[in-house]
C-alpha positions as CSV (number, residue, x, y, z in Angstrom):
1,M,126.5,39.5,-112.0
2,R,127.0,36.0,-113.3
3,F,130.2,34.9,-115.1
4,D,129.3,33.5,-118.6
5,F,131.9,30.8,-119.1
6,D,130.6,30.0,-122.6
7,L,131.0,33.6,-123.7
8,F,134.5,33.7,-122.2
9,L,135.5,30.6,-124.1
10,R,134.1,32.1,-127.4
11,A,136.0,35.4,-126.8
12,L,139.2,33.5,-126.0
13,G,138.8,31.3,-129.1
14,L,138.3,34.4,-131.3
15,A,141.5,35.9,-129.9
16,V,143.4,32.7,-130.7
17,V,141.9,32.6,-134.2
18,L,142.9,36.2,-134.8
19,E,146.4,35.6,-133.5
20,G,146.8,32.5,-135.7
21,L,145.6,34.3,-138.8
22,C,148.3,37.0,-138.3
23,W,151.0,34.3,-138.1
24,A,149.6,32.3,-141.0
25,L,149.1,35.3,-143.3
26,F,152.1,37.5,-142.3
27,P,154.8,35.3,-140.8
28,R,157.6,37.7,-142.0
29,G,155.8,40.7,-140.7
30,M,155.1,39.0,-137.3
31,R,158.8,38.2,-136.9
32,R,159.7,41.8,-137.7
33,A,157.2,43.0,-135.2
34,L,158.6,40.7,-132.5
35,R,162.1,41.9,-133.1
36,E,160.9,45.5,-132.8
37,L,159.1,44.7,-129.6
38,L,162.2,43.1,-128.1
39,A,164.1,46.3,-128.8
40,Q,161.6,48.5,-126.9
41,P,162.2,49.5,-123.3
42,E,160.2,47.8,-120.6
43,G,158.4,50.9,-119.6
44,R,157.0,51.5,-123.1
45,L,155.8,47.9,-123.4
46,R,154.1,48.3,-120.0
47,A,152.4,51.5,-121.1
48,V,151.2,50.0,-124.4
49,G,149.9,46.9,-122.5
50,L,148.0,49.0,-120.0
51,T,146.6,51.1,-122.8
52,A,145.4,48.0,-124.6
53,V,143.7,46.8,-121.3
54,A,142.0,50.2,-120.9
55,V,140.8,50.2,-124.6
56,G,139.6,46.6,-124.2
57,L,137.6,47.4,-121.0
58,L,136.1,50.4,-122.7
59,L,135.0,48.4,-125.7
60,T,133.6,45.7,-123.5
61,S,131.6,48.2,-121.5
62,L,130.3,49.9,-124.6
63,A,129.2,46.5,-126.0
64,R,126.8,45.9,-123.1
């Protein structure tokens, strides 16, 4: 399997665009979300992060 650096950069760029859109369109909501995240226990944040990784890997494998 060959690593496609061009595809990687496109995906990374898309992630940055989506993140930027959230901050540009909903700055108040993003601040509120960050405050709520800071109040969560570390274990819950880790579980959500691992779930996001699993969903991302599943979507990536389905897209092939």
